[in-house]
N, CA and C of each residue as an Amber inpcrd file, in Angstrom:
protein
   600
  44.8160000 -13.1080000  83.2250000  46.0150000 -12.3100000  82.9830000
  45.6230000 -11.0020000  82.3340000  46.1270000  -9.9310000  82.8950000
  45.7160000  -8.6180000  82.4010000  46.5620000  -8.2120000  81.2210000
  45.9890000  -7.3520000  80.3880000  46.6950000  -6.8550000  79.1960000
  47.3720000  -5.5520000  79.5420000  48.6420000  -5.4750000  79.2310000
  49.3770000  -4.2620000  79.5430000  49.4520000  -3.2960000  78.3670000
  48.9020000  -3.7190000  77.1670000  48.9640000  -2.8480000  75.9910000
  47.8300000  -1.8380000  76.0250000  48.1220000  -0.6130000  75.5960000
  47.0380000   0.3830000  75.5910000  45.9810000   0.0350000  74.5380000
  44.8060000   0.3270000  74.8210000  43.6870000   0.0570000  73.8940000
  43.3330000   1.3550000  73.1900000  43.5500000   1.3720000  71.8480000
  43.2820000   2.5930000  71.0840000  41.8700000   2.5890000  70.5030000
  41.3150000   1.4090000  70.3080000  39.9470000   1.3220000  69.7720000
  39.0200000   0.8680000  70.8630000  37.8960000   1.4610000  70.8830000
  36.9360000   1.0550000  71.8860000  35.7780000   0.3450000  71.2050000
  35.1460000  -0.4670000  71.8960000  33.9900000  -1.1790000  71.3510000
  32.8800000  -0.1840000  71.0760000  32.2430000  -0.2700000  69.8980000
  31.1910000   0.7000000  69.5810000  29.9950000   0.5320000  70.4930000
  29.4530000   1.6770000  70.8190000  28.2400000   1.6660000  71.6320000
  27.0730000   1.2800000  70.7550000  25.9360000   1.1210000  71.3530000
  24.7460000   0.7290000  70.5770000  24.3710000   1.7670000  69.5530000
  24.4180000   3.0540000  69.9130000  24.0170000   4.1130000  68.9870000
  24.9920000   4.2220000  67.8250000  26.3030000   4.2030000  68.1570000
  27.2960000   4.3260000  67.0770000  27.2600000   3.1230000  66.1500000
  26.9710000   1.9610000  66.6750000  26.8770000   0.7600000  65.8320000
  25.7120000   0.8640000  64.8580000  24.5920000   1.3630000  65.3790000
  23.4280000   1.5210000  64.5070000  23.6880000   2.5700000  63.4350000
  24.3970000   3.6280000  63.8130000  24.7060000   4.6870000  62.8460000
  25.6330000   4.1810000  61.7480000  26.6250000   3.3590000  62.1440000
  27.5450000   2.7850000  61.1600000  26.8060000   1.8770000  60.1790000
  25.9270000   1.0660000  60.7210000  25.1310000   0.1910000  59.8520000
  24.2630000   1.0000000  58.8990000  23.7470000   2.1220000  59.4190000
  22.9130000   2.9900000  58.5940000  23.7120000   3.5720000  57.4240000
  24.9600000   4.0270000  57.7310000  25.8150000   4.5800000  56.6780000
  26.1620000   3.5280000  55.6270000  26.5020000   2.3350000  56.0970000
  26.8460000   1.2540000  55.1600000  25.6640000   0.9070000  54.2610000
  24.4830000   0.8340000  54.8740000  23.2640000   0.5210000  54.1090000
  22.9990000   1.5750000  53.0500000  23.1680000   2.8560000  53.4430000
  22.9360000   3.9480000  52.4870000  23.8990000   3.8630000  51.3080000
  25.1710000   3.5760000  51.6090000  26.1680000   3.4560000  50.5380000
  25.8200000   2.3290000  49.5690000  25.3920000   1.2090000  50.1370000
  25.0280000   0.0720000  49.2860000  23.8320000   0.3960000  48.4070000
  22.8660000   1.1050000  48.9790000  21.6650000   1.4720000  48.2050000
  22.0370000   2.4010000  47.0610000  22.8830000   3.4100000  47.3820000
  23.2890000   4.3690000  46.3520000  24.0430000   3.6780000  45.2250000
  24.9850000   2.8140000  45.5900000  25.7450000   2.0770000  44.5760000
  24.8450000   1.1670000  43.7580000  23.9100000   0.5300000  44.4240000
  23.0060000  -0.3880000  43.7270000  22.0960000   0.3120000  42.7590000
  21.7660000   1.5810000  43.0120000  20.8790000   2.3370000  42.1270000
  21.6500000   2.9930000  40.9960000  22.7960000   3.5980000  41.3130000
  23.5390000   4.3550000  40.3140000  24.1260000   3.4840000  39.2220000
  24.6360000   2.3150000  39.5920000  25.2770000   1.4510000  38.5930000
  24.2940000   1.0010000  37.5130000  23.0950000   0.4720000  37.8890000
  22.1310000   0.1120000  36.8290000  21.6750000   1.3030000  36.0140000
  21.5150000   2.4840000  36.6960000  21.0800000   3.6610000  35.9570000
  22.1070000   4.0670000  34.9200000  23.3590000   3.9800000  35.2890000
  24.4210000   4.3630000  34.3710000  24.4470000   3.4690000  33.1410000
  24.3760000   2.1510000  33.3640000  24.3680000   1.2190000  32.2350000
  23.0930000   1.3360000  31.4380000  21.9670000   1.5780000  32.1300000
  20.6890000   1.7220000  31.4380000  20.6770000   2.9270000  30.5340000
  21.2990000   4.0250000  30.9770000  21.3350000   5.2200000  30.1520000
  22.0950000   4.9810000  28.8610000  23.1770000   4.1930000  28.9560000
  23.9350000   3.8800000  27.7510000  23.0990000   3.0750000  26.7790000
  22.3550000   2.0920000  27.2890000  21.5080000   1.2770000  26.4150000
  20.4030000   2.1160000  25.8160000  19.8010000   2.9840000  26.6580000
  18.7200000   3.8350000  26.1660000  19.2200000   4.7480000  25.0600000
  20.4090000   5.3420000  25.2960000  20.9710000   6.2250000  24.2750000
  21.2470000   5.4630000  22.9890000  21.7170000   4.2180000  23.1310000
  22.0180000   3.4010000  21.9520000  20.7580000   3.1350000  21.1360000
  19.6730000   2.7300000  21.8040000  18.4400000   2.4210000  21.0790000
  17.7870000   3.6800000  20.5350000  17.9230000   4.7850000  21.2660000
  17.3600000   6.0390000  20.7740000  18.0530000   6.4620000  19.4880000
  19.3690000   6.2700000  19.4320000  20.1050000   6.6030000  18.2190000
  19.6870000   5.7100000  17.0620000  19.5200000   4.4150000  17.3520000
  19.1520000   3.4730000  16.2900000  17.7770000   3.7660000  15.7310000
  16.8730000   4.3010000  16.5750000  15.4970000   4.5420000  16.1380000
  15.2770000   5.9680000  15.6740000  16.2880000   6.8060000  15.6690000
  16.1100000   8.1940000  15.2780000  15.8270000   8.2850000  13.7880000
  15.0960000   9.3270000  13.3520000  14.7580000   9.4590000  11.9320000
  15.9790000   9.5170000  11.0350000  17.0910000  10.0850000  11.5520000
  18.2780000  10.2240000  10.7190000  18.9340000   8.8920000  10.4260000
  18.7680000   7.9220000  11.3340000  19.4650000   6.6480000  11.1570000
  18.5570000   5.5050000  10.7630000  17.2430000   5.6250000  11.0030000
  16.3490000   4.4870000  10.7630000  16.3190000   4.0940000   9.2990000
  16.3790000   5.0830000   8.3980000  16.3190000   4.7540000   6.9760000
  17.5700000   4.0350000   6.5090000  18.7270000   4.3640000   7.1180000
  19.9540000   3.6970000   6.7060000  20.1090000   2.3360000   7.3530000
  19.5530000   2.1750000   8.5680000  19.6460000   0.8900000   9.2540000
  18.7030000  -0.1240000   8.6230000  17.4860000   0.3140000   8.2750000
  16.4870000  -0.5920000   7.6990000  15.9950000  -0.0300000   6.3640000
  16.8400000   0.0830000   5.3480000  16.4070000   0.6850000   4.0880000
  15.3190000  -0.0890000   3.3870000  15.3560000  -1.4270000   3.4290000
  14.3440000  -2.2290000   2.7370000  13.0120000  -2.1350000   3.4410000
  13.0460000  -2.1880000   4.7870000  11.7980000  -2.1100000   5.5360000
  11.1410000  -0.7580000   5.3240000  11.9420000   0.3090000   5.2460000
  11.4000000   1.6440000   5.0550000  10.6970000   1.7540000   3.7020000
  11.2930000   1.1630000   2.6650000  10.7250000   1.2820000   1.3320000
   9.4320000   0.4920000   1.1810000   9.3020000  -0.6250000   1.8820000
   8.1020000  -1.4450000   1.7270000   6.8910000  -0.8020000   2.3770000
   7.0930000   0.1760000   3.2370000   5.9680000   0.8230000   3.8890000
   5.3030000   1.8410000   2.9720000   5.9810000   2.2470000   1.9100000
   5.4140000   3.2230000   1.0080000   4.3740000   2.5520000   0.1090000
   3.1490000   3.0940000   0.0640000   2.1050000   2.4640000  -0.7390000
   2.3940000   2.5660000  -2.2310000   2.0830000   1.4990000  -2.9630000
   2.2660000   1.5010000  -4.4050000   1.0760000   2.2010000  -5.0490000
   1.3410000   3.0190000  -6.0600000   0.2670000   3.6840000  -6.7930000
   0.6260000   3.6300000  -8.2700000  -0.2330000   2.9550000  -9.0600000
   0.0410000   2.7950000 -10.4840000  -0.1250000   4.1200000 -11.2200000
   0.6590000   4.3060000 -12.2800000   0.4360000   5.4600000 -13.1420000
  -0.7930000   5.1830000 -14.0080000  -1.2260000   6.1920000 -14.7550000
  -2.4770000   6.0760000 -15.5160000  -2.4360000   4.9590000 -16.5510000
  -1.3330000   4.8580000 -17.2810000  -1.2370000   3.8290000 -18.3210000
  -1.3240000   2.4240000 -17.7270000  -0.6370000   2.2100000 -16.6170000
  -0.6560000   0.8890000 -15.9810000  -2.0310000   0.5720000 -15.4240000
  -2.6810000   1.5690000 -14.8330000  -4.0190000   1.3580000 -14.2800000
  -5.0140000   1.0140000 -15.3840000  -4.9380000   1.7120000 -16.4910000
  -5.8190000   1.4080000 -17.6270000  -5.5300000   0.0140000 -18.1660000
  -4.2460000  -0.3340000 -18.2690000  -3.8650000  -1.6550000 -18.7870000
  -4.3760000  -2.7750000 -17.8890000  -4.2930000  -2.5960000 -16.5790000
  -4.8000000  -3.6170000 -15.6560000  -6.3140000  -3.7640000 -15.7810000
  -7.0090000  -2.6520000 -15.9970000  -8.4660000  -2.7030000 -16.1810000
  -8.8110000  -3.4940000 -17.4410000  -8.1160000  -3.2030000 -18.5190000
  -8.3350000  -3.9210000 -19.7830000  -7.9980000  -5.4000000 -19.6190000
  -6.9170000  -5.6740000 -18.9250000  -6.4760000  -7.0560000 -18.7180000
  -7.5550000  -7.8840000 -18.0300000  -8.1150000  -7.3670000 -16.9490000
  -9.1220000  -8.1380000 -16.2100000 -10.4670000  -8.1760000 -16.9280000
 -10.8230000  -7.1090000 -17.6320000 -12.1050000  -7.0880000 -18.3440000
 -12.0730000  -7.9730000 -19.5930000 -10.9060000  -8.0710000 -20.2230000
 -10.8280000  -8.7890000 -21.5030000  -9.7160000  -9.8230000 -21.4950000
  -9.5200000 -10.4530000 -20.3560000  -8.4250000 -11.4190000 -20.2230000
  -8.5310000 -12.5500000 -21.2440000  -9.7450000 -13.0250000 -21.4870000
  -9.9370000 -14.1410000 -22.4110000 -10.2300000 -13.7170000 -23.8340000
 -10.1350000 -12.4160000 -24.1210000 -10.4630000 -11.9070000 -25.4500000
  -9.2180000 -11.7920000 -26.3300000  -9.4710000 -11.6650000 -27.6250000
  -8.3790000 -11.4460000 -28.5780000  -7.8330000 -10.0270000 -28.3980000
  -6.7980000  -9.7080000 -29.1750000  -6.2540000  -8.3510000 -29.0810000
  -7.3000000  -7.3290000 -29.5230000  -8.1250000  -7.7000000 -30.5080000
  -9.1920000  -6.7970000 -30.9540000 -10.1730000  -6.5290000 -29.8180000
 -10.4500000  -7.5650000 -29.0130000 -11.3410000  -7.3890000 -27.8720000
 -10.7420000  -6.4780000 -26.8170000  -9.4440000  -6.5950000 -26.6100000
  -8.7620000  -5.7120000 -25.6540000  -8.7620000  -4.2740000 -26.1680000
  -8.5600000  -4.1230000 -27.4710000  -8.5650000  -2.7970000 -28.0820000
  -9.9370000  -2.1360000 -27.9120000 -11.0000000  -2.9320000 -28.0230000
 -12.3560000  -2.4020000 -27.8810000 -12.6170000  -1.9120000 -26.4580000
 -12.1800000  -2.6670000 -25.4630000 -12.3610000  -2.2470000 -24.0660000
 -11.5380000  -0.9920000 -23.7890000 -10.3370000  -0.9290000 -24.3590000
  -9.5050000   0.2650000 -24.2020000 -10.2120000   1.4870000 -24.7790000
 -10.8770000   1.3040000 -25.9160000 -11.5920000   2.4090000 -26.5520000
 -12.7580000   2.8800000 -25.6910000 -13.4240000   1.9630000 -25.0070000
 -14.5320000   2.3400000 -24.1200000 -14.0280000   3.2550000 -23.0040000
 -12.8960000   2.9040000 -22.4150000 -12.3310000   3.7530000 -21.3530000
 -12.0180000   5.1420000 -21.9000000 -11.3840000   5.1830000 -23.0660000
 -11.0450000   6.4740000 -23.6760000 -12.3050000   7.2740000 -24.0010000
 -13.3310000   6.6120000 -24.5670000 -14.5690000   7.3080000 -24.9190000
 -15.2640000   7.8690000 -23.6790000 -15.2510000   7.1270000 -22.6020000
 -15.8590000   7.6250000 -21.3590000 -15.1420000   8.8820000 -20.8730000
 -13.8270000   8.8770000 -20.9800000 -13.0610000  10.0430000 -20.5440000
 -13.3770000  11.2570000 -21.4100000 -13.4630000  11.0440000 -22.7120000
 -13.7190000  12.1490000 -23.6410000 -15.0930000  12.7600000 -23.4040000
 -16.1010000  11.9090000 -23.2370000 -17.4870000  12.3750000 -23.1100000
 -17.9200000  12.5680000 -21.6540000 -16.9910000  12.3520000 -20.7220000
 -17.3060000  12.4620000 -19.2870000 -18.5280000  11.6090000 -18.9330000
 -18.5560000  10.4220000 -19.4980000 -19.6350000   9.4740000 -19.2150000
 -19.2230000   8.6480000 -17.9920000 -19.8740000   8.9030000 -16.8600000
 -19.4590000   8.2930000 -15.5920000 -17.9480000   8.4660000 -15.4070000
 -17.4880000   9.6670000 -15.6520000 -16.0540000   9.9350000 -15.6320000
 -15.7910000  11.3980000 -15.2990000 -14.6590000  11.6420000 -14.6480000
 -14.2350000  13.0250000 -14.4020000 -13.1840000  13.4620000 -15.4180000
 -12.9780000  12.6280000 -16.4340000 -12.0110000  12.9560000 -17.4690000
 -10.6230000  12.4010000 -17.2310000 -10.4140000  11.7490000 -16.0850000
  -9.1120000  11.1460000 -15.7980000  -9.2260000   9.6270000 -15.8630000
  -8.0910000   8.9680000 -16.0440000  -8.0970000   7.5030000 -16.0810000
  -8.5610000   6.9410000 -14.7440000  -7.9350000   7.3950000 -13.6730000
  -8.2730000   6.8710000 -12.3420000  -9.7260000   7.1680000 -11.9830000
 -10.1730000   8.3620000 -12.2990000 -11.5500000   8.7300000 -11.9920000
 -12.5730000   8.0290000 -12.8660000 -12.1130000   7.4080000 -13.9530000
 -13.0080000   6.6830000 -14.8610000 -13.0970000   5.2080000 -14.4990000
 -11.9530000   4.5520000 -14.4340000 -11.9740000   3.1020000 -14.2010000
 -12.2990000   2.7470000 -12.7520000 -12.0830000   3.6890000 -11.8290000
 -12.3960000   3.4050000 -10.4220000 -13.7350000   3.9770000  -9.9890000
 -14.4960000   4.4640000 -10.9470000 -15.8470000   4.9550000 -10.6280000
 -16.6460000   3.7910000 -10.0410000 -17.3210000   3.9970000  -8.9030000
 -18.0380000   2.8850000  -8.2530000 -19.0020000   2.1590000  -9.1940000
 -18.8900000   0.8310000  -9.2050000 -19.8000000  -0.0670000  -9.9210000
 -19.7880000   0.1270000 -11.4410000 -18.6630000   0.5760000 -11.9790000
 -18.5740000   0.7500000 -13.4280000 -17.7300000  -0.3370000 -14.0970000
 -16.5850000  -0.6260000 -13.5260000 -15.7230000  -1.6720000 -14.0840000
 -15.5820000  -2.7850000 -13.0590000 -16.0520000  -3.9540000 -13.4580000
 -16.1710000  -5.0950000 -12.5380000 -14.8900000  -5.4440000 -11.7730000
 -13.6990000  -5.3840000 -12.3990000 -12.4970000  -5.7970000 -11.6620000
 -12.2700000  -5.0330000 -10.3690000 -12.7140000  -3.7720000 -10.3150000
 -12.4020000  -2.9470000  -9.1410000 -13.5580000  -2.8090000  -8.1680000
 -14.5830000  -3.6050000  -8.3490000 -15.6800000  -3.6010000  -7.3760000
 -15.2320000  -4.2620000  -6.0820000 -14.4190000  -5.3060000  -6.2100000
 -13.9690000  -6.0400000  -5.0210000 -12.4540000  -5.9970000  -4.8360000
 -11.7350000  -5.3710000  -5.7760000 -10.2750000  -5.3240000  -5.6670000
  -9.7830000  -3.8850000  -5.5830000  -8.5760000  -3.7320000  -5.0420000
  -7.8750000  -2.4500000  -5.0810000  -6.7560000  -2.5910000  -6.1090000
  -6.8020000  -1.8400000  -7.2030000  -5.7980000  -2.0310000  -8.2570000
  -4.3690000  -1.7920000  -7.7900000  -4.2090000  -0.9240000  -6.7940000
  -2.8620000  -0.6270000  -6.3160000  -2.2730000  -1.7750000  -5.5090000
  -3.0920000  -2.7890000  -5.2240000  -2.5850000  -3.9900000  -4.5520000
  -2.1260000  -5.0480000  -5.5550000  -2.3660000  -4.7800000  -6.8480000
  -2.0540000  -5.7690000  -7.8850000  -0.8650000  -5.2860000  -8.7110000
   0.2280000  -6.0280000  -8.7250000   1.3980000  -5.6010000  -9.4990000
   1.1970000  -5.8270000 -10.9930000   1.8010000  -4.9680000 -11.7890000
   1.7970000  -5.1580000 -13.2400000   3.0190000  -5.9930000 -13.5940000
   2.7790000  -7.1250000 -14.2430000   3.8590000  -8.0580000 -14.5660000
   4.2680000  -7.8970000 -16.0310000   5.4230000  -7.2970000 -16.3010000
   5.8430000  -7.0690000 -17.6950000   6.0530000  -8.3590000 -18.4840000
   6.2890000  -9.4620000 -17.7900000   6.5110000 -10.7310000 -18.4910000
   5.2020000 -11.4360000 -18.8410000   4.0780000 -10.8960000 -18.3850000
   2.7710000 -11.4630000 -18.6930000   2.3290000 -10.9440000 -20.0650000
   2.2150000 -11.8360000 -21.0240000   1.8980000 -11.4360000 -22.3990000
   0.5670000 -10.7090000 -22.4920000  -0.4470000 -11.1930000 -21.7900000
  -1.7730000 -10.5720000 -21.8590000  -1.7670000  -9.1760000 -21.2360000
  -0.9570000  -8.9910000 -20.2040000  -0.8400000  -7.6520000 -19.6150000
  -0.1370000  -6.7040000 -20.5850000   0.8740000  -7.2020000 -21.2700000
   1.5790000  -6.3830000 -22.2570000   0.6470000  -6.0040000 -23.4060000
  -0.1780000  -6.9610000 -23.8430000  -1.1410000  -6.6690000 -24.9110000
  -2.1470000  -5.6140000 -24.4580000  -2.5560000  -5.6940000 -23.2030000
  -3.5120000  -4.7260000 -22.6640000  -2.9140000  -3.3260000 -22.6440000
  -1.6480000  -3.2300000 -22.2670000  -0.9700000  -1.9290000 -22.2550000
  -0.8120000  -1.3970000 -23.6750000  -0.4880000  -2.2790000 -24.6110000
  -0.3390000  -1.8720000 -26.0070000  -1.6760000  -1.3910000 -26.5710000
  -2.7490000  -2.0980000 -26.2310000  -4.0780000  -1.7040000 -26.7090000
  -4.4330000  -0.3100000 -26.2090000  -4.1250000  -0.0500000 -24.9400000
  -4.4350000   1.2630000 -24.3690000  -3.6530000   2.3650000 -25.0900000
  -2.4010000   2.1250000 -25.3740000  -1.5860000   3.1460000 -26.0300000
  -2.0170000   3.3700000 -27.4760000  -2.4990000   2.3170000 -28.1290000
  -2.9220000   2.4530000 -29.5240000  -4.1710000   3.3150000 -29.6720000
  -5.0950000   3.2350000 -28.7150000  -6.3470000   3.9960000 -28.8640000
  -6.1620000   5.4790000 -28.5570000  -4.9830000   5.8690000 -28.1130000
  -4.7600000   7.2780000 -27.7960000  -4.6710000   8.1520000 -29.0420000
  -4.5370000   7.5280000 -30.2130000  -4.4570000   8.3240000 -31.4460000
  -5.8380000   8.6830000 -31.9820000  -6.8970000   8.2580000 -31.2580000
  -8.2530000   8.6290000 -31.6490000  -8.9060000   7.6900000 -32.6360000
  -8.2800000   6.5640000 -32.9280000  -8.8560000   5.6180000 -33.8950000
 -10.2220000   5.1320000 -33.4310000 -11.1270000   4.9480000 -34.3600000
 -12.4820000   4.4900000 -34.0460000 -12.4900000   2.9640000 -34.0530000
 -12.6890000   2.4090000 -32.8950000 -12.6680000   0.9520000 -32.7530000
 -14.0760000   0.4040000 -32.5810000 -14.8660000   1.0550000 -31.7410000
 -16.2210000   0.5580000 -31.4500000 -17.2550000   1.6640000 -31.6390000
 -16.9890000   2.5690000 -32.5960000 -17.9610000   3.6060000 -32.9620000
 -18.4330000   4.4390000 -31.7700000 -17.5030000   4.8020000 -30.9070000
 -17.8480000   5.6840000 -29.7880000 -18.5530000   5.0070000 -28.6290000
 -18.5080000   3.6910000 -28.5590000 -19.2030000   2.9670000 -27.4780000
 -18.6420000   3.3460000 -26.1060000 -19.5370000   3.4120000 -25.1320000
 -19.1320000   3.7130000 -23.7520000 -19.6220000   2.6430000 -22.7770000
 -20.3430000   1.6600000 -23.2990000 -20.8850000   0.5860000 -22.4640000
 -20.5950000  -0.7620000 -23.1130000 -20.4040000  -1.7790000 -22.3070000
 -20.2360000  -3.1330000 -22.8450000 -20.5260000  -4.1480000 -21.7430000
 -20.8610000  -5.3390000 -22.1710000 -21.0420000  -6.4410000 -21.2160000
 -20.9310000  -7.7510000 -21.9740000 -20.7770000  -8.8300000 -21.2410000
 -20.6770000 -10.1640000 -21.8290000 -21.9690000 -10.9260000 -21.5250000
 -22.8320000 -11.1310000 -22.5230000 -24.1170000 -11.8000000 -22.2870000
 -23.9800000 -13.2560000 -21.8620000 -22.8090000 -13.8450000 -22.0620000
 -22.6060000 -15.2300000 -21.6410000 -22.2800000 -15.3360000 -20.1510000
 -21.9540000 -14.2040000 -19.5430000 -21.5590000 -14.2130000 -18.1290000
 -22.5990000 -13.5570000 -17.2360000 -23.1690000 -12.4510000 -17.7020000
 -24.1700000 -11.7290000 -16.8920000 -25.4570000 -11.5820000 -17.6950000
 -26.5450000 -11.4360000 -16.9830000 -27.8130000 -11.2300000 -17.6750000
 -27.8630000  -9.8150000 -18.2250000 -28.6860000  -9.6230000 -19.2330000
 -28.7460000  -8.3390000 -19.9250000 -29.1390000  -7.2180000 -18.9700000
 -28.3040000  -6.1860000 -18.8330000 -28.6600000  -5.0580000 -17.9590000
 -29.7550000  -4.2090000 -18.5910000 -30.3980000  -3.3900000 -17.7860000
 -31.5060000  -2.5790000 -18.2950000 -31.0430000  -1.5940000 -19.3630000
 -29.8150000  -1.0440000 -19.1940000 -29.3660000  -0.0580000 -20.1770000
 -29.1730000  -0.6800000 -21.5620000 -28.9690000  -2.0020000 -21.6310000
 -28.7960000  -2.6570000 -22.9290000 -30.0940000  -2.6550000 -23.7310000
 -31.2200000  -2.4270000 -23.0480000 -32.5120000  -2.4070000 -23.7310000
 -32.8220000  -1.0430000 -24.3310000 -32.0960000  -0.0130000 -23.8830000
 -32.4280000   1.3450000 -24.3410000 -31.2980000   2.0150000 -25.1300000
 -30.0620000   1.5280000 -24.9810000 -28.9480000   2.1360000 -25.7180000
 -28.6710000   1.3650000 -27.0120000 -28.1600000   2.0740000 -27.9890000
 -27.9330000   1.4850000 -29.3080000 -26.6930000   0.6000000 -29.3050000
 -26.8790000  -0.6380000 -29.7310000 -25.7630000  -1.5750000 -29.8440000
 -24.9800000  -1.2550000 -31.1120000 -23.6580000  -1.1160000 -30.9790000
 -22.8510000  -0.7120000 -32.1320000 -21.8530000  -1.7780000 -32.5780000
 -21.5810000  -2.7630000 -31.7380000 -20.5950000  -3.7780000 -32.1390000
 -20.6580000  -4.9880000 -31.2280000 -20.2040000  -6.1090000 -31.7640000
 -19.9940000  -7.3170000 -30.9710000 -18.6080000  -7.8410000 -31.3340000
 -17.7320000  -7.8360000 -30.3670000 -16.3560000  -8.2900000 -30.5940000
 -16.0300000  -9.3540000 -29.5590000 -15.7790000 -10.5480000 -30.0220000
 -15.5410000 -11.6490000 -29.0980000 -16.7750000 -11.9130000 -28.2580000
 -16.6110000 -11.9890000 -26.9770000 -17.7530000 -12.2460000 -26.1040000
 -18.4700000 -11.0010000 -25.6330000 -18.0020000  -9.8160000 -26.0120000
 -18.5820000  -8.5590000 -25.5300000 -19.4830000  -7.8850000 -26.5600000
 -20.5380000  -7.2860000 -26.0630000 -21.3970000  -6.4440000 -26.8920000
 -21.2080000  -5.0000000 -26.4380000 -21.1150000  -4.0790000 -27.4000000
 -20.7790000  -2.6830000 -27.1050000 -21.9330000  -1.7600000 -27.4860000
 -22.1370000  -0.7290000 -26.6610000 -23.2910000   0.1630000 -26.8320000
 -22.8600000   1.6280000 -26.7930000 -23.5830000   2.4270000 -27.5660000
 -23.3510000   3.8680000 -27.6560000 -24.2300000   4.5790000 -26.6280000
 -23.9510000   5.8660000 -26.4220000 -24.7980000   6.6440000 -25.5020000
 -26.1650000   6.9300000 -26.1220000 -26.2420000   6.8720000 -27.4380000
 -27.5260000   7.1290000 -28.1000000 -28.5420000   6.0700000 -27.7010000
 -29.7470000   6.5370000 -27.5150000 -30.8210000   5.6080000 -27.1550000
 -31.5270000   5.1110000 -28.4080000 -32.1360000   3.9620000 -28.2790000
 -32.8380000   3.3450000 -29.4080000 -34.0570000   4.1770000 -29.7800000
C-alpha cells in the first residue's frame, strides 16, 4: 500500500550521516573537556588562596610558629652551660663555673668577648661538643636550672669566686689534661679543680 502523505524529511546520505556524527562527536568532546576544566579551575583557585602567603599564617598559625628556630638569649645560654657542667655540684660549684665563663669573656681567653662566642667555642665546654644548646629548652620549674641562672647573674657584679680562673676540670671523671700540669691551680670546689692563666 502506497503512502499518500508528502515526505518532508529524507533519509540522510552516507556523507551527511558521517558529517552529523562528526559534529555530535565534536560537541561531546568539547563538553567533556570544558566541564572538568571549569571545576578544576575553581579547585585550583581555592587551594592557591589557601596556600598564599597572606592566608597561610592565619590558616595554620601554630604550624607557622613551630618552623621558627629557637635561639636562647645570652643569660639562658650561660645558665644552660653552667647547668650541664655543674649539674651535680653545690650552688658554690655552679657559681665557680659561672665565674670561669665571665673570666674568659673579660680576658678573651678562647673567647670573642660574647657569651655565645665563649661557651660555644669548639672543644671548650663539654656540654656543647655533641649538643646544640638551641635544641634544649630552659625549664623554669627545674631548680638546678634556676640556680644556674642565679649563679650567672650573681657573678656579673665582678665578685671574685675562683681568683680569676679560666680553666677547670673534674679529675674524677677525666684524666688530667696537659694544661693542668703547667697552669696554676687556684681552687678546688666540689668535684672541680680551677686554674688560672698564669703558668707554674
